[in-house]
PyMOL Python script that loads the backbone (N, CA, C, O; Angstrom):
from pymol import cmd

cmd.read_pdbstr("""\
ATOM      1  N   MET A   1      15.245   7.758 -11.199  1.00  0.00           N
ATOM      2  CA  MET A   1      16.313   7.419 -10.541  1.00  0.00           C
ATOM      3  C   MET A   1      15.717   6.637  -9.266  1.00  0.00           C
ATOM      4  O   MET A   1      14.772   7.021  -8.577  1.00  0.00           O
ATOM      5  N   THR A   2      16.467   5.464  -9.098  1.00  0.00           N
ATOM      6  CA  THR A   2      16.293   4.539  -8.102  1.00  0.00           C
ATOM      7  C   THR A   2      17.196   4.291  -7.279  1.00  0.00           C
ATOM      8  O   THR A   2      18.022   3.530  -7.785  1.00  0.00           O
ATOM      9  N   LEU A   3      17.535   4.686  -5.826  1.00  0.00           N
ATOM     10  CA  LEU A   3      18.541   4.658  -5.010  1.00  0.00           C
ATOM     11  C   LEU A   3      18.095   4.318  -3.675  1.00  0.00           C
ATOM     12  O   LEU A   3      16.964   4.519  -3.232  1.00  0.00           O
ATOM     13  N   ILE A   4      19.072   3.787  -3.067  1.00  0.00           N
ATOM     14  CA  ILE A   4      18.816   3.609  -1.647  1.00  0.00           C
ATOM     15  C   ILE A   4      19.882   3.850  -0.689  1.00  0.00           C
ATOM     16  O   ILE A   4      21.039   3.475  -0.876  1.00  0.00           O
ATOM     17  N   VAL A   5      19.484   4.477   0.335  1.00  0.00           N
ATOM     18  CA  VAL A   5      20.496   4.765   1.199  1.00  0.00           C
ATOM     19  C   VAL A   5      19.834   4.215   2.785  1.00  0.00           C
ATOM     20  O   VAL A   5      18.720   3.696   2.847  1.00  0.00           O
ATOM     21  N   VAL A   6      20.671   4.415   3.949  1.00  0.00           N
ATOM     22  CA  VAL A   6      20.187   3.967   4.881  1.00  0.00           C
ATOM     23  C   VAL A   6      19.660   5.499   5.754  1.00  0.00           C
ATOM     24  O   VAL A   6      20.193   6.586   5.535  1.00  0.00           O
ATOM     25  N   GLY A   7      18.628   5.310   6.660  1.00  0.00           N
ATOM     26  CA  GLY A   7      18.158   6.505   7.211  1.00  0.00           C
ATOM     27  C   GLY A   7      18.791   6.318   8.722  1.00  0.00           C
ATOM     28  O   GLY A   7      19.425   5.351   9.147  1.00  0.00           O
ATOM     29  N   PRO A   8      18.418   7.571   9.426  1.00  0.00           N
ATOM     30  CA  PRO A   8      19.364   7.662  10.633  1.00  0.00           C
ATOM     31  C   PRO A   8      19.052   6.428  11.606  1.00  0.00           C
ATOM     32  O   PRO A   8      19.965   6.004  12.314  1.00  0.00           O
ATOM     33  N   ALA A   9      17.841   5.871  11.654  1.00  0.00           N
ATOM     34  CA  ALA A   9      17.730   4.757  12.498  1.00  0.00           C
ATOM     35  C   ALA A   9      18.613   3.465  12.300  1.00  0.00           C
ATOM     36  O   ALA A   9      18.976   2.652  13.150  1.00  0.00           O
ATOM     37  N   LEU A  10      18.877   3.501  10.848  1.00  0.00           N
ATOM     38  CA  LEU A  10      19.695   2.101  10.564  1.00  0.00           C
ATOM     39  C   LEU A  10      21.118   2.308  10.373  1.00  0.00           C
ATOM     40  O   LEU A  10      21.754   1.343   9.950  1.00  0.00           O
ATOM     41  N   ALA A  11      21.886   3.659  10.665  1.00  0.00           N
ATOM     42  CA  ALA A  11      23.080   3.910  10.337  1.00  0.00           C
ATOM     43  C   ALA A  11      23.925   3.125  11.051  1.00  0.00           C
ATOM     44  O   ALA A  11      24.928   2.714  10.468  1.00  0.00           O
ATOM     45  N   GLN A  12      23.741   2.826  12.182  1.00  0.00           N
ATOM     46  CA  GLN A  12      24.471   1.856  13.018  1.00  0.00           C
ATOM     47  C   GLN A  12      24.383   0.307  12.961  1.00  0.00           C
ATOM     48  O   GLN A  12      25.104  -0.458  13.602  1.00  0.00           O
ATOM     49  N   THR A  13      23.401  -0.041  12.106  1.00  0.00           N
ATOM     50  CA  THR A  13      23.060  -1.497  11.852  1.00  0.00           C
ATOM     51  C   THR A  13      23.113  -1.901  10.498  1.00  0.00           C
ATOM     52  O   THR A  13      23.357  -1.087   9.608  1.00  0.00           O
ATOM     53  N   THR A  14      22.875  -3.251  10.249  1.00  0.00           N
ATOM     54  CA  THR A  14      23.025  -3.615   8.964  1.00  0.00           C
ATOM     55  C   THR A  14      21.614  -3.184   8.119  1.00  0.00           C
ATOM     56  O   THR A  14      20.506  -3.461   8.576  1.00  0.00           O
ATOM     57  N   LEU A  15      21.778  -2.544   6.959  1.00  0.00           N
ATOM     58  CA  LEU A  15      20.723  -2.164   6.325  1.00  0.00           C
ATOM     59  C   LEU A  15      19.810  -3.141   5.967  1.00  0.00           C
ATOM     60  O   LEU A  15      20.263  -4.134   5.398  1.00  0.00           O
ATOM     61  N   GLN A  16      18.497  -3.065   6.201  1.00  0.00           N
ATOM     62  CA  GLN A  16      17.174  -3.806   5.923  1.00  0.00           C
ATOM     63  C   GLN A  16      16.504  -3.212   5.088  1.00  0.00           C
ATOM     64  O   GLN A  16      15.465  -2.685   5.485  1.00  0.00           O
ATOM     65  N   THR A  17      16.859  -3.105   3.725  1.00  0.00           N
ATOM     66  CA  THR A  17      16.048  -2.565   2.832  1.00  0.00           C
ATOM     67  C   THR A  17      15.761  -3.345   1.338  1.00  0.00           C
ATOM     68  O   THR A  17      16.586  -4.158   0.921  1.00  0.00           O
ATOM     69  N   LYS A  18      14.930  -3.132   0.822  1.00  0.00           N
ATOM     70  CA  LYS A  18      14.599  -3.718  -0.641  1.00  0.00           C
ATOM     71  C   LYS A  18      15.204  -3.166  -1.777  1.00  0.00           C
ATOM     72  O   LYS A  18      15.187  -3.851  -2.800  1.00  0.00           O
ATOM     73  N   ARG A  19      15.828  -1.876  -1.804  1.00  0.00           N
ATOM     74  CA  ARG A  19      16.329  -1.238  -2.680  1.00  0.00           C
ATOM     75  C   ARG A  19      17.918  -0.863  -2.607  1.00  0.00           C
ATOM     76  O   ARG A  19      18.670  -0.781  -1.636  1.00  0.00           O
ATOM     77  N   GLY A  20      18.133  -0.674  -3.958  1.00  0.00           N
ATOM     78  CA  GLY A  20      19.676  -0.237  -3.873  1.00  0.00           C
ATOM     79  C   GLY A  20      20.536  -1.530  -3.825  1.00  0.00           C
ATOM     80  O   GLY A  20      20.173  -2.704  -3.900  1.00  0.00           O
ATOM     81  N   ASN A  21      21.884  -0.949  -3.669  1.00  0.00           N
ATOM     82  CA  ASN A  21      23.067  -2.228  -3.606  1.00  0.00           C
ATOM     83  C   ASN A  21      24.066  -1.719  -2.719  1.00  0.00           C
ATOM     84  O   ASN A  21      23.966  -0.681  -2.065  1.00  0.00           O
ATOM     85  N   GLU A  22      24.953  -2.439  -2.732  1.00  0.00           N
ATOM     86  CA  GLU A  22      26.033  -2.300  -1.620  1.00  0.00           C
ATOM     87  C   GLU A  22      26.844  -1.210  -1.741  1.00  0.00           C
ATOM     88  O   GLU A  22      27.193  -0.596  -0.734  1.00  0.00           O
ATOM     89  N   ASN A  23      27.279  -0.805  -3.101  1.00  0.00           N
ATOM     90  CA  ASN A  23      27.859   0.474  -3.335  1.00  0.00           C
ATOM     91  C   ASN A  23      27.051   1.812  -2.801  1.00  0.00           C
ATOM     92  O   ASN A  23      27.566   2.718  -2.144  1.00  0.00           O
ATOM     93  N   LEU A  24      25.803   1.745  -3.185  1.00  0.00           N
ATOM     94  CA  LEU A  24      24.966   2.893  -2.660  1.00  0.00           C
ATOM     95  C   LEU A  24      24.969   3.036  -0.941  1.00  0.00           C
ATOM     96  O   LEU A  24      25.105   4.080  -0.303  1.00  0.00           O
ATOM     97  N   ARG A  25      24.774   1.634  -0.401  1.00  0.00           N
ATOM     98  CA  ARG A  25      24.923   1.669   0.936  1.00  0.00           C
ATOM     99  C   ARG A  25      26.325   2.206   1.543  1.00  0.00           C
ATOM    100  O   ARG A  25      26.515   2.958   2.499  1.00  0.00           O
ATOM    101  N   LYS A  26      27.115   1.662   0.797  1.00  0.00           N
ATOM    102  CA  LYS A  26      28.774   2.203   1.462  1.00  0.00           C
ATOM    103  C   LYS A  26      29.032   3.536   1.237  1.00  0.00           C
ATOM    104  O   LYS A  26      29.550   4.195   2.138  1.00  0.00           O
ATOM    105  N   TYR A  27      28.727   4.089   0.073  1.00  0.00           N
ATOM    106  CA  TYR A  27      28.930   5.329  -0.263  1.00  0.00           C
ATOM    107  C   TYR A  27      27.965   6.625  -0.002  1.00  0.00           C
ATOM    108  O   TYR A  27      28.405   7.766   0.139  1.00  0.00           O
ATOM    109  N   CYS A  28      26.714   6.303   0.035  1.00  0.00           N
ATOM    110  CA  CYS A  28      25.718   7.308   0.227  1.00  0.00           C
ATOM    111  C   CYS A  28      25.106   7.357   1.559  1.00  0.00           C
ATOM    112  O   CYS A  28      24.216   8.190   1.726  1.00  0.00           O
ATOM    113  N   THR A  29      25.458   6.562   2.574  1.00  0.00           N
ATOM    114  CA  THR A  29      25.051   6.523   3.799  1.00  0.00           C
ATOM    115  C   THR A  29      25.051   7.823   4.453  1.00  0.00           C
ATOM    116  O   THR A  29      23.967   8.261   4.840  1.00  0.00           O
ATOM    117  N   GLY A  30      26.181   8.548   4.644  1.00  0.00           N
ATOM    118  CA  GLY A  30      26.550   9.647   5.265  1.00  0.00           C
ATOM    119  C   GLY A  30      25.716  10.959   4.393  1.00  0.00           C
ATOM    120  O   GLY A  30      25.211  11.909   4.992  1.00  0.00           O
ATOM    121  N   ASP A  31      25.693  10.832   3.175  1.00  0.00           N
ATOM    122  CA  ASP A  31      24.986  11.826   2.364  1.00  0.00           C
ATOM    123  C   ASP A  31      23.358  11.773   3.008  1.00  0.00           C
ATOM    124  O   ASP A  31      22.713  12.747   3.397  1.00  0.00           O
ATOM    125  N   ALA A  32      23.001  10.603   2.993  1.00  0.00           N
ATOM    126  CA  ALA A  32      21.559  10.492   3.362  1.00  0.00           C
ATOM    127  C   ALA A  32      21.292  10.968   4.770  1.00  0.00           C
ATOM    128  O   ALA A  32      20.246  11.532   5.090  1.00  0.00           O
ATOM    129  N   LEU A  33      22.322  10.704   5.621  1.00  0.00           N
ATOM    130  CA  LEU A  33      22.033  11.259   7.015  1.00  0.00           C
ATOM    131  C   LEU A  33      22.125  12.865   7.077  1.00  0.00           C
ATOM    132  O   LEU A  33      21.541  13.567   7.902  1.00  0.00           O
ATOM    133  N   SER A  34      23.007  13.329   6.001  1.00  0.00           N
ATOM    134  CA  SER A  34      23.236  14.765   6.030  1.00  0.00           C
ATOM    135  C   SER A  34      22.122  15.496   5.421  1.00  0.00           C
ATOM    136  O   SER A  34      21.685  16.498   5.986  1.00  0.00           O
ATOM    137  N   PHE A  35      21.615  15.073   4.292  1.00  0.00           N
ATOM    138  CA  PHE A  35      20.623  15.638   3.516  1.00  0.00           C
ATOM    139  C   PHE A  35      19.191  15.326   3.476  1.00  0.00           C
ATOM    140  O   PHE A  35      18.320  16.143   3.182  1.00  0.00           O
ATOM    141  N   CYS A  36      18.957  13.853   3.851  1.00  0.00           N
ATOM    142  CA  CYS A  36      17.721  13.354   3.815  1.00  0.00           C
ATOM    143  C   CYS A  36      17.250  12.614   5.068  1.00  0.00           C
ATOM    144  O   CYS A  36      16.458  11.674   5.007  1.00  0.00           O
ATOM    145  N   SER A  37      17.776  13.082   6.212  1.00  0.00           N
ATOM    146  CA  SER A  37      17.620  12.398   7.403  1.00  0.00           C
ATOM    147  C   SER A  37      15.877  12.349   7.517  1.00  0.00           C
ATOM    148  O   SER A  37      15.160  13.269   7.123  1.00  0.00           O
ATOM    149  N   GLY A  38      15.406  11.151   8.105  1.00  0.00           N
ATOM    150  CA  GLY A  38      14.203  11.220   8.345  1.00  0.00           C
ATOM    151  C   GLY A  38      13.038  10.696   7.300  1.00  0.00           C
ATOM    152  O   GLY A  38      11.831  10.673   7.542  1.00  0.00           O
ATOM    153  N   ILE A  39      13.687  10.280   6.080  1.00  0.00           N
ATOM    154  CA  ILE A  39      13.066   9.552   5.291  1.00  0.00           C
ATOM    155  C   ILE A  39      13.320   8.358   5.069  1.00  0.00           C
ATOM    156  O   ILE A  39      14.495   8.045   4.874  1.00  0.00           O
ATOM    157  N   ASP A  40      12.258   7.335   5.039  1.00  0.00           N
ATOM    158  CA  ASP A  40      12.765   5.925   4.925  1.00  0.00           C
ATOM    159  C   ASP A  40      13.460   5.646   3.731  1.00  0.00           C
ATOM    160  O   ASP A  40      13.116   6.282   2.735  1.00  0.00           O
ATOM    161  N   PRO A  41      14.415   4.779   3.627  1.00  0.00           N
ATOM    162  CA  PRO A  41      15.259   4.617   2.591  1.00  0.00           C
ATOM    163  C   PRO A  41      14.474   3.828   1.706  1.00  0.00           C
ATOM    164  O   PRO A  41      15.015   3.725   0.605  1.00  0.00           O
ATOM    165  N   ASP A  42      13.381   3.234   1.804  1.00  0.00           N
ATOM    166  CA  ASP A  42      12.434   2.400   0.911  1.00  0.00           C
ATOM    167  C   ASP A  42      11.511   3.381   0.154  1.00  0.00           C
ATOM    168  O   ASP A  42      10.908   3.011  -0.853  1.00  0.00           O
ATOM    169  N   ASP A  43      11.402   4.662   0.657  1.00  0.00           N
ATOM    170  CA  ASP A  43      10.389   5.691   0.033  1.00  0.00           C
ATOM    171  C   ASP A  43      11.084   6.224  -1.168  1.00  0.00           C
ATOM    172  O   ASP A  43      12.278   6.512  -1.255  1.00  0.00           O
ATOM    173  N   LYS A  44      10.098   6.321  -2.145  1.00  0.00           N
ATOM    174  CA  LYS A  44      10.599   7.116  -3.385  1.00  0.00           C
ATOM    175  C   LYS A  44      11.076   8.536  -3.008  1.00  0.00           C
ATOM    176  O   LYS A  44      11.872   9.119  -3.744  1.00  0.00           O
ATOM    177  N   LYS A  45      10.662   9.040  -2.008  1.00  0.00           N
ATOM    178  CA  LYS A  45      11.125  10.360  -1.748  1.00  0.00           C
ATOM    179  C   LYS A  45      12.394  10.474  -1.406  1.00  0.00           C
ATOM    180  O   LYS A  45      12.864  11.608  -1.502  1.00  0.00           O
ATOM    181  N   MET A  46      13.189   9.503  -0.980  1.00  0.00           N
ATOM    182  CA  MET A  46      14.690   9.313  -0.961  1.00  0.00           C
ATOM    183  C   MET A  46      15.169   9.624  -2.215  1.00  0.00           C
ATOM    184  O   MET A  46      16.212  10.270  -2.318  1.00  0.00           O
ATOM    185  N   ASP A  47      14.496   9.219  -3.273  1.00  0.00           N
ATOM    186  CA  ASP A  47      15.217   9.499  -4.663  1.00  0.00           C
ATOM    187  C   ASP A  47      15.103  11.116  -4.904  1.00  0.00           C
ATOM    188  O   ASP A  47      16.035  11.773  -5.368  1.00  0.00           O
ATOM    189  N   SER A  48      13.746  11.709  -4.503  1.00  0.00           N
ATOM    190  CA  SER A  48      13.756  13.100  -4.809  1.00  0.00           C
ATOM    191  C   SER A  48      14.629  13.841  -3.958  1.00  0.00           C
ATOM    192  O   SER A  48      15.089  14.895  -4.398  1.00  0.00           O
ATOM    193  N   CYS A  49      14.935  13.452  -2.786  1.00  0.00           N
ATOM    194  CA  CYS A  49      15.928  14.395  -2.021  1.00  0.00           C
ATOM    195  C   CYS A  49      17.317  14.116  -2.485  1.00  0.00           C
ATOM    196  O   CYS A  49      18.219  14.869  -2.115  1.00  0.00           O
ATOM    197  N   PHE A  50      17.570  13.095  -3.267  1.00  0.00           N
ATOM    198  CA  PHE A  50      18.916  12.813  -3.726  1.00  0.00           C
ATOM    199  C   PHE A  50      19.111  13.657  -4.915  1.00  0.00           C
ATOM    200  O   PHE A  50      20.192  14.169  -5.206  1.00  0.00           O
ATOM    201  N   LYS A  51      17.921  13.795  -5.656  1.00  0.00           N
ATOM    202  CA  LYS A  51      18.129  14.736  -6.866  1.00  0.00           C
ATOM    203  C   LYS A  51      18.118  15.957  -6.271  1.00  0.00           C
ATOM    204  O   LYS A  51      18.987  16.710  -6.710  1.00  0.00           O
ATOM    205  N   GLU A  52      17.371  16.436  -5.355  1.00  0.00           N
ATOM    206  CA  GLU A  52      17.438  17.949  -4.896  1.00  0.00           C
ATOM    207  C   GLU A  52      18.770  18.280  -4.485  1.00  0.00           C
ATOM    208  O   GLU A  52      19.263  19.343  -4.862  1.00  0.00           O
ATOM    209  N   HIS A  53      19.506  17.361  -3.638  1.00  0.00           N
ATOM    210  CA  HIS A  53      20.865  17.676  -3.346  1.00  0.00           C
ATOM    211  C   HIS A  53      22.009  16.914  -4.184  1.00  0.00           C
ATOM    212  O   HIS A  53      23.094  16.554  -3.728  1.00  0.00           O
ATOM    213  N   ARG A  54      21.605  16.763  -5.338  1.00  0.00           N
ATOM    214  CA  ARG A  54      22.858  16.335  -6.147  1.00  0.00           C
ATOM    215  C   ARG A  54      23.973  16.714  -6.189  1.00  0.00           C
ATOM    216  O   ARG A  54      24.923  15.931  -6.191  1.00  0.00           O
ATOM    217  N   SER A  55      24.122  18.242  -6.240  1.00  0.00           N
ATOM    218  CA  SER A  55      25.372  19.079  -6.200  1.00  0.00           C
ATOM    219  C   SER A  55      26.133  18.884  -4.805  1.00  0.00           C
ATOM    220  O   SER A  55      27.357  19.002  -4.740  1.00  0.00           O
ATOM    221  N   GLU A  56      25.379  18.593  -3.746  1.00  0.00           N
ATOM    222  CA  GLU A  56      26.193  18.791  -2.505  1.00  0.00           C
ATOM    223  C   GLU A  56      26.456  17.232  -2.180  1.00  0.00           C
ATOM    224  O   GLU A  56      27.056  17.080  -1.116  1.00  0.00           O
ATOM    225  N   LEU A  57      26.149  16.085  -2.841  1.00  0.00           N
ATOM    226  CA  LEU A  57      26.437  14.822  -2.554  1.00  0.00           C
ATOM    227  C   LEU A  57      28.066  14.613  -2.694  1.00  0.00           C
ATOM    228  O   LEU A  57      28.732  15.320  -3.450  1.00  0.00           O
ATOM    229  N   SER A  58      28.634  13.574  -1.890  1.00  0.00           N
ATOM    230  CA  SER A  58      29.909  13.436  -2.136  1.00  0.00           C
ATOM    231  C   SER A  58      30.192  12.872  -3.245  1.00  0.00           C
ATOM    232  O   SER A  58      29.268  12.267  -3.789  1.00  0.00           O
ATOM    233  N   GLU A  59      31.370  12.889  -3.834  1.00  0.00           N
ATOM    234  CA  GLU A  59      31.992  12.528  -5.262  1.00  0.00           C
ATOM    235  C   GLU A  59      31.558  10.887  -5.298  1.00  0.00           C
ATOM    236  O   GLU A  59      31.025  10.380  -6.285  1.00  0.00           O
ATOM    237  N   ASN A  60      31.832  10.249  -4.228  1.00  0.00           N
ATOM    238  CA  ASN A  60      31.748   8.770  -4.357  1.00  0.00           C
ATOM    239  C   ASN A  60      30.397   8.512  -4.270  1.00  0.00           C
ATOM    240  O   ASN A  60      30.053   7.570  -4.985  1.00  0.00           O
ATOM    241  N   CYS A  61      29.475   9.058  -3.603  1.00  0.00           N
ATOM    242  CA  CYS A  61      28.114   8.851  -3.545  1.00  0.00           C
ATOM    243  C   CYS A  61      27.530   9.079  -5.064  1.00  0.00           C
ATOM    244  O   CYS A  61      26.727   8.293  -5.567  1.00  0.00           O
ATOM    245  N   ARG A  62      27.973  10.118  -5.662  1.00  0.00           N
ATOM    246  CA  ARG A  62      27.392  10.405  -7.105  1.00  0.00           C
ATOM    247  C   ARG A  62      27.749   9.433  -7.900  1.00  0.00           C
ATOM    248  O   ARG A  62      26.908   9.036  -8.707  1.00  0.00           O
ATOM    249  N   ARG A  63      29.099   8.802  -7.871  1.00  0.00           N
ATOM    250  CA  ARG A  63      29.561   7.885  -8.808  1.00  0.00           C
ATOM    251  C   ARG A  63      28.840   6.606  -8.444  1.00  0.00           C
ATOM    252  O   ARG A  63      28.544   5.844  -9.365  1.00  0.00           O
ATOM    253  N   ALA A  64      28.541   6.305  -7.265  1.00  0.00           N
ATOM    254  CA  ALA A  64      27.653   5.077  -7.012  1.00  0.00           C
ATOM    255  C   ALA A  64      26.250   5.275  -7.632  1.00  0.00           C
ATOM    256  O   ALA A  64      25.680   4.332  -8.181  1.00  0.00           O
ATOM    257  N   ILE A  65      25.753   6.380  -7.551  1.00  0.00           N
ATOM    258  CA  ILE A  65      24.484   6.502  -8.068  1.00  0.00           C
ATOM    259  C   ILE A  65      24.505   6.415  -9.529  1.00  0.00           C
ATOM    260  O   ILE A  65      23.666   5.706 -10.084  1.00  0.00           O
ATOM    261  N   ASP A  66      25.356   7.047 -10.197  1.00  0.00           N
ATOM    262  CA  ASP A  66      25.548   6.819 -11.861  1.00  0.00           C
ATOM    263  C   ASP A  66      25.727   5.539 -12.159  1.00  0.00           C
ATOM    264  O   ASP A  66      25.135   5.014 -13.102  1.00  0.00           O
ATOM    265  N   ALA A  67      26.666   4.824 -11.292  1.00  0.00           N
ATOM    266  CA  ALA A  67      26.897   3.131 -11.692  1.00  0.00           C
ATOM    267  C   ALA A  67      25.633   2.482 -11.549  1.00  0.00           C
ATOM    268  O   ALA A  67      25.219   1.691 -12.396  1.00  0.00           O
ATOM    269  N   TYR A  68      25.046   2.761 -10.587  1.00  0.00           N
ATOM    270  CA  TYR A  68      23.785   1.894 -10.351  1.00  0.00           C
ATOM    271  C   TYR A  68      22.786   2.364 -11.301  1.00  0.00           C
ATOM    272  O   TYR A  68      21.959   1.484 -11.539  1.00  0.00           O
ATOM    273  N   GLN A  69      22.570   3.534 -11.968  1.00  0.00           N
ATOM    274  CA  GLN A  69      21.505   3.736 -12.787  1.00  0.00           C
ATOM    275  C   GLN A  69      21.941   3.041 -14.201  1.00  0.00           C
ATOM    276  O   GLN A  69      21.206   2.406 -14.957  1.00  0.00           O
ATOM    277  N   ALA A  70      23.316   3.326 -14.355  1.00  0.00           N
ATOM    278  CA  ALA A  70      23.921   2.855 -15.572  1.00  0.00           C
ATOM    279  C   ALA A  70      23.944   1.116 -15.910  1.00  0.00           C
ATOM    280  O   ALA A  70      24.036   0.600 -17.024  1.00  0.00           O
ATOM    281  N   SER A  71      23.837   0.468 -14.665  1.00  0.00           N
ATOM    282  CA  SER A  71      23.639  -0.948 -14.598  1.00  0.00           C
ATOM    283  C   SER A  71      21.964  -1.256 -14.493  1.00  0.00           C
ATOM    284  O   SER A  71      21.620  -2.335 -14.010  1.00  0.00           O
ATOM    285  N   GLY A  72      21.217  -0.556 -14.827  1.00  0.00           N
ATOM    286  CA  GLY A  72      19.767  -0.671 -14.756  1.00  0.00           C
ATOM    287  C   GLY A  72      19.260  -0.863 -13.581  1.00  0.00           C
ATOM    288  O   GLY A  72      18.182  -1.453 -13.510  1.00  0.00           O
ATOM    289  N   GLY A  73      19.945  -0.394 -12.345  1.00  0.00           N
ATOM    290  CA  GLY A  73      19.484  -0.618 -11.240  1.00  0.00           C
ATOM    291  C   GLY A  73      19.569  -1.923 -10.400  1.00  0.00           C
ATOM    292  O   GLY A  73      18.715  -2.388  -9.646  1.00  0.00           O
ATOM    293  N   LYS A  74      20.965  -2.467 -10.751  1.00  0.00           N
ATOM    294  CA  LYS A  74      21.161  -3.657 -10.111  1.00  0.00           C
ATOM    295  C   LYS A  74      22.769  -3.633  -9.453  1.00  0.00           C
ATOM    296  O   LYS A  74      23.193  -4.602  -8.822  1.00  0.00           O
TER     297      LYS A  74
END
""", "prot")
cmd.dss("prot")
cmd.show_as("cartoon", "prot")
cmd.util.cbc("prot")
cmd.orient("prot")
């Protein structure tokens, strides 16, 4: 799984990352702050965190992740 979200330091600014897409940033930012705070959004640890908290993620975030994976990570 490859996803991207913003970390706490980037939550109020434009995301500067090399991974993910606009829908992941739009729908998963809050989940990243809630469940994966302190993890660099470009770090593969973010993927592990999201896998660990999959059942707790918002519906929109889960859908964005599913769509991102279905598109081959684009």
